[in-house]
C-alpha positions as CSV (number, residue, x, y, z in Angstrom):
1,X,-14.4,26.1,-86.7
2,X,-10.7,24.3,-86.2
3,X,-9.5,23.3,-82.8
4,X,-6.6,25.9,-81.6
5,X,-3.9,24.5,-79.2
6,X,-3.1,27.6,-76.9
7,X,-0.5,27.9,-74.1
8,X,2.0,30.5,-72.8
9,X,5.7,30.4,-71.5
10,X,6.0,32.8,-68.5
11,X,9.7,34.2,-67.6
12,X,9.5,35.8,-64.4
13,X,12.8,34.7,-63.1
14,X,16.5,35.6,-64.3
15,X,16.9,32.8,-67.1
16,X,19.8,32.6,-69.7
17,X,17.5,31.7,-72.8
18,X,20.0,29.3,-74.2
19,X,18.6,27.1,-77.2
20,X,18.4,24.0,-74.9
21,X,16.4,26.0,-72.3
22,X,13.7,27.6,-75.0
23,X,13.5,24.2,-76.7
24,X,12.7,22.6,-73.6
25,X,10.2,24.7,-72.5
26,X,8.1,24.4,-76.0
27,X,8.8,20.5,-76.0
28,X,7.1,20.6,-72.1
29,X,4.5,22.2,-73.6
30,X,4.0,20.0,-76.4
31,X,4.0,16.9,-74.1
32,X,1.5,18.5,-71.8
33,X,-0.8,19.1,-74.9
34,X,-0.3,15.6,-76.4
35,X,0.8,17.2,-79.5
36,X,3.3,17.5,-82.5
37,X,3.8,21.2,-82.0
38,X,2.5,24.4,-80.5
39,X,-0.4,26.1,-82.1
40,X,-0.3,28.9,-79.6
41,X,2.0,29.4,-77.3
42,X,1.0,32.0,-74.7
43,X,3.3,33.0,-71.5
44,X,0.8,34.5,-68.9
45,X,-2.2,32.4,-67.9
46,X,-5.3,34.0,-67.5
47,X,-7.5,31.8,-65.1
48,X,-11.0,30.6,-66.3
49,X,-10.4,32.0,-69.9
50,X,-13.0,31.1,-72.7
51,X,-11.9,30.7,-76.4
52,X,-11.9,34.5,-77.9
53,X,-14.6,36.0,-79.8
54,X,-12.6,36.8,-83.0
55,X,-12.9,39.4,-85.6
56,X,-11.7,38.6,-88.9
57,X,-8.1,37.3,-88.6
58,X,-6.5,34.2,-89.4
59,X,-3.6,33.1,-87.6
60,X,-4.6,29.9,-85.6
61,X,-1.5,28.6,-84.6
62,X,0.5,30.5,-82.0
63,X,3.1,30.5,-79.1
64,X,2.6,33.5,-77.0
65,X,5.5,34.8,-74.9
66,X,6.3,36.9,-71.5
67,X,9.2,38.4,-70.4
68,X,9.4,40.1,-66.9
69,X,12.5,42.1,-66.6
70,X,12.5,44.4,-69.3
71,X,16.4,45.6,-68.4
72,X,17.1,42.0,-69.3
73,X,17.4,42.1,-73.1
74,X,17.4,38.2,-73.0
75,X,13.7,38.4,-74.6
76,X,15.4,39.0,-77.7
77,X,17.3,36.3,-77.7
78,X,14.6,33.8,-76.2
79,X,12.4,35.0,-79.6
80,X,15.4,34.6,-81.8
81,X,15.6,31.2,-80.9
82,X,11.6,30.6,-81.2
83,X,11.8,32.1,-84.7
84,X,14.4,29.1,-85.4
85,X,11.8,26.5,-83.7
86,X,9.1,28.0,-85.8
87,X,10.8,27.5,-89.1
88,X,11.9,24.1,-87.7
89,X,7.8,23.3,-87.4
90,X,7.6,23.2,-83.5
91,X,5.9,26.5,-83.2
92,X,3.3,27.6,-86.0
93,X,3.1,31.1,-84.7
94,X,4.4,33.5,-81.6
95,X,2.7,36.2,-80.0
96,X,3.7,38.2,-77.0
97,X,1.6,38.7,-73.8
98,X,1.7,42.0,-71.5
99,X,4.7,43.6,-73.5
100,X,4.3,47.2,-73.6
101,X,4.7,49.6,-76.7
102,X,8.2,50.3,-76.8
103,X,9.5,46.9,-76.5
104,X,6.8,45.4,-78.9
105,X,8.0,48.0,-81.5
106,X,11.7,46.7,-80.8
107,X,11.1,43.2,-81.3
108,X,9.1,43.4,-84.2
109,X,11.7,45.4,-85.8
110,X,14.7,43.8,-85.0
111,X,12.9,40.3,-86.0
112,X,11.2,41.5,-89.0
113,X,7.5,41.7,-90.3
114,X,5.2,38.6,-89.9
115,X,6.9,37.1,-87.2
116,X,5.4,38.3,-84.0
117,X,1.5,38.1,-85.0
118,X,-0.2,39.3,-81.6
119,X,0.0,40.8,-78.1
120,X,-2.5,40.1,-75.2
121,X,-3.0,43.1,-73.6
122,X,-5.6,44.6,-71.2
123,X,-8.4,46.7,-73.0
124,X,-11.9,47.3,-72.2
125,X,-14.0,50.8,-72.0
126,X,-12.2,51.5,-68.3
127,X,-8.8,50.5,-69.9
128,X,-8.1,52.3,-72.9
129,X,-4.0,52.2,-72.7
130,X,-3.8,50.6,-76.0
131,X,-5.0,53.6,-77.6
132,X,-1.7,55.4,-76.5
133,X,1.0,54.1,-78.8
134,X,0.0,50.4,-78.7
135,X,-2.2,50.9,-81.4
136,X,0.1,52.8,-83.9
137,X,2.6,49.9,-83.1
138,X,0.1,47.4,-84.2
139,X,-0.8,48.9,-87.2
140,X,2.8,49.5,-88.3
141,X,3.9,45.9,-87.9
142,X,0.6,44.2,-88.6
143,X,0.0,43.0,-84.9
144,X,-3.3,42.1,-83.6
145,X,-4.3,42.4,-80.0
146,X,-6.0,39.6,-77.9
147,X,-7.5,41.4,-75.0
148,X,-8.5,40.4,-71.6
149,X,-10.3,42.2,-69.1
150,X,-12.7,43.3,-71.9
151,X,-15.4,42.9,-69.2
152,X,-13.7,44.0,-66.0
153,X,-14.2,41.0,-64.3
154,X,-18.0,40.8,-65.2
155,X,-18.5,44.7,-63.7
156,X,-19.5,45.6,-67.3
157,X,-22.5,43.7,-67.3
158,X,-26.4,44.1,-67.1
159,X,-26.4,42.6,-63.4
160,X,-24.5,45.7,-61.9
161,X,-26.9,48.1,-63.3
162,X,-28.4,50.2,-60.6
163,X,-26.9,48.4,-57.8
164,X,-24.7,50.1,-54.9
165,X,-21.2,50.1,-54.9
166,X,-19.8,47.0,-53.5
167,X,-17.2,46.5,-50.7
168,X,-14.0,46.1,-52.5
169,X,-13.1,43.6,-49.5
170,X,-16.5,41.7,-49.6
171,X,-16.2,38.4,-49.3
172,X,-18.6,37.3,-52.3
173,X,-16.3,39.3,-55.0
174,X,-13.5,37.0,-56.7
175,X,-9.7,38.6,-56.7
176,X,-10.3,39.6,-60.3
177,X,-13.5,41.4,-59.3
178,X,-11.4,43.2,-56.6
179,X,-8.7,44.1,-59.2
180,X,-11.0,45.7,-61.6
181,X,-13.1,47.3,-59.0
182,X,-10.2,48.9,-57.8
183,X,-9.5,50.2,-61.4
184,X,-12.8,51.5,-61.8
185,X,-13.0,53.2,-58.3
186,X,-9.2,54.7,-58.0
187,X,-8.3,55.0,-61.4
188,X,-11.0,55.5,-63.7
189,X,-13.5,57.6,-61.9
190,X,-16.2,56.5,-59.2
191,X,-19.0,54.5,-58.6
192,X,-21.8,57.0,-60.0
193,X,-19.8,57.7,-63.3
194,X,-19.4,54.1,-63.7
195,X,-23.4,53.8,-63.3
196,X,-23.7,56.2,-65.9
197,X,-21.4,54.3,-68.7
198,X,-23.6,51.3,-67.6
199,X,-26.8,53.5,-68.5
200,X,-25.7,54.4,-71.3
201,X,-24.4,51.1,-72.5
202,X,-27.9,49.7,-71.7
203,X,-29.5,52.1,-74.0
204,X,-27.3,51.0,-77.0
205,X,-28.2,47.8,-76.2
206,X,-31.7,48.4,-76.2
207,X,-31.0,50.0,-79.8
208,X,-29.6,46.7,-81.0
209,X,-32.5,44.3,-80.6
210,X,-31.8,44.1,-76.4
211,X,-28.1,43.4,-76.9
212,X,-26.7,42.9,-73.2
213,X,-24.3,45.2,-71.6
214,X,-21.7,43.1,-72.2
215,X,-22.4,42.5,-75.9
216,X,-22.0,46.4,-76.4
217,X,-18.8,46.4,-74.2
218,X,-16.9,43.6,-76.0
219,X,-18.3,45.1,-79.5
220,X,-16.8,48.4,-78.6
221,X,-13.5,46.6,-78.4
222,X,-13.8,44.6,-81.2
223,X,-14.5,47.8,-83.3
224,X,-11.0,48.7,-83.1
225,X,-8.9,47.3,-86.0
226,X,-5.8,46.4,-84.4
227,X,-7.9,44.2,-82.1
228,X,-7.8,40.2,-83.4
229,X,-10.0,39.0,-80.3
230,X,-11.3,39.5,-76.9
231,X,-11.1,36.8,-74.2
232,X,-13.7,36.6,-72.2
233,X,-13.2,35.0,-68.8
234,X,-16.0,32.2,-67.5
235,X,-15.8,30.3,-64.3
236,X,-17.5,26.9,-65.2
237,X,-20.4,26.4,-63.8
238,X,-20.8,29.6,-62.2
239,X,-20.6,32.1,-64.6
240,X,-21.0,31.1,-68.6
241,X,-22.5,32.9,-71.2
242,X,-21.8,31.3,-74.5
243,X,-25.3,32.4,-76.2
244,X,-24.8,35.7,-74.9
245,X,-21.3,36.1,-76.4
246,X,-22.2,35.1,-79.6
247,X,-24.8,37.9,-80.0
248,X,-21.7,40.3,-80.0
249,X,-21.6,39.2,-84.0
250,X,-25.4,40.1,-84.8
251,X,-25.1,44.0,-84.5
252,X,-22.2,47.0,-85.3
253,X,-21.9,50.6,-83.1
254,X,-23.3,53.4,-84.9
255,X,-21.8,56.9,-84.6
256,X,-24.8,57.8,-82.3
257,X,-23.8,54.7,-79.9
258,X,-20.2,55.7,-80.0
259,X,-20.8,59.3,-79.6
260,X,-23.0,58.3,-76.3
261,X,-20.1,56.1,-74.7
262,X,-17.4,59.0,-75.7
263,X,-19.6,61.4,-73.5
264,X,-19.2,59.1,-70.6
265,X,-15.7,58.1,-71.3
266,X,-14.4,61.9,-71.5
267,X,-15.7,62.5,-67.8
268,X,-13.3,59.8,-66.6
269,X,-9.7,59.5,-65.9
270,X,-9.3,56.5,-68.5
271,X,-7.3,58.6,-70.5
272,X,-4.9,59.4,-68.0
273,X,-4.1,55.9,-66.9
274,X,-1.0,55.5,-69.3
275,X,0.6,58.0,-66.8
276,X,-0.9,57.1,-63.6
277,X,-0.4,52.9,-63.9
278,X,1.5,53.0,-67.0
279,X,1.7,51.2,-70.4
280,X,0.3,47.7,-71.1
281,X,1.5,45.2,-68.6
282,X,3.3,47.6,-66.2
283,X,0.8,46.5,-63.6
284,X,2.4,43.2,-63.5
285,X,5.6,44.3,-63.5
């Protein structure tokens, strides 16, 4: 398997995206990576991320871009310059990070087909916002999603099946786990319903040779055609499951599996999160 050099460029403060500014950002990352060009430039770093589990999706060299303030249309200028740098060989491909459906559609329409290859956003059984608009944009412009939060900080896992509701502010929870637990309890549903979901995922896994809850949750995301890959978070030396993660390729969900999962999801407020939280990436703006 080829090695992919992935990095990001985050623009959080007002920035005049001149050619010099944009090229300097790219060359800085080339220098840090000790490379001749950027394979994948991503904008917002998700700490502790492992190599993605991929669908059949080919672009291996990409630069991913995030812009904080939508009212500043400088993101279009910056991306046009990145398009020039791509043609000059400094960047192999360009993707977005936490852009919503409206801006993703705008960018792809203005810059033409084939330039933007991906958008990195949150997508899971709990957070299904990409199904509301983003999926249609991806199909229209042949963009694939790189999804994070697929396992909700590790809560979509066998270790939480049958466990009592954890204290949101317990010392043994990571900041990432607090974020996802807060979403489960306040935006999606409650702990009892979450336990029902875990129980169904365990039953589905048992029907597929003992696949883990994490495998089933990941397979559900990967089975959406607009998903190019999922990014499974790890903490080196603390929480690593490379062998288990590979099992996601060993099975496919059946209609019975999907219906059982949907029965639980229909009882949640997950389909309303597009209104209560906002579109993809809104929670970071």
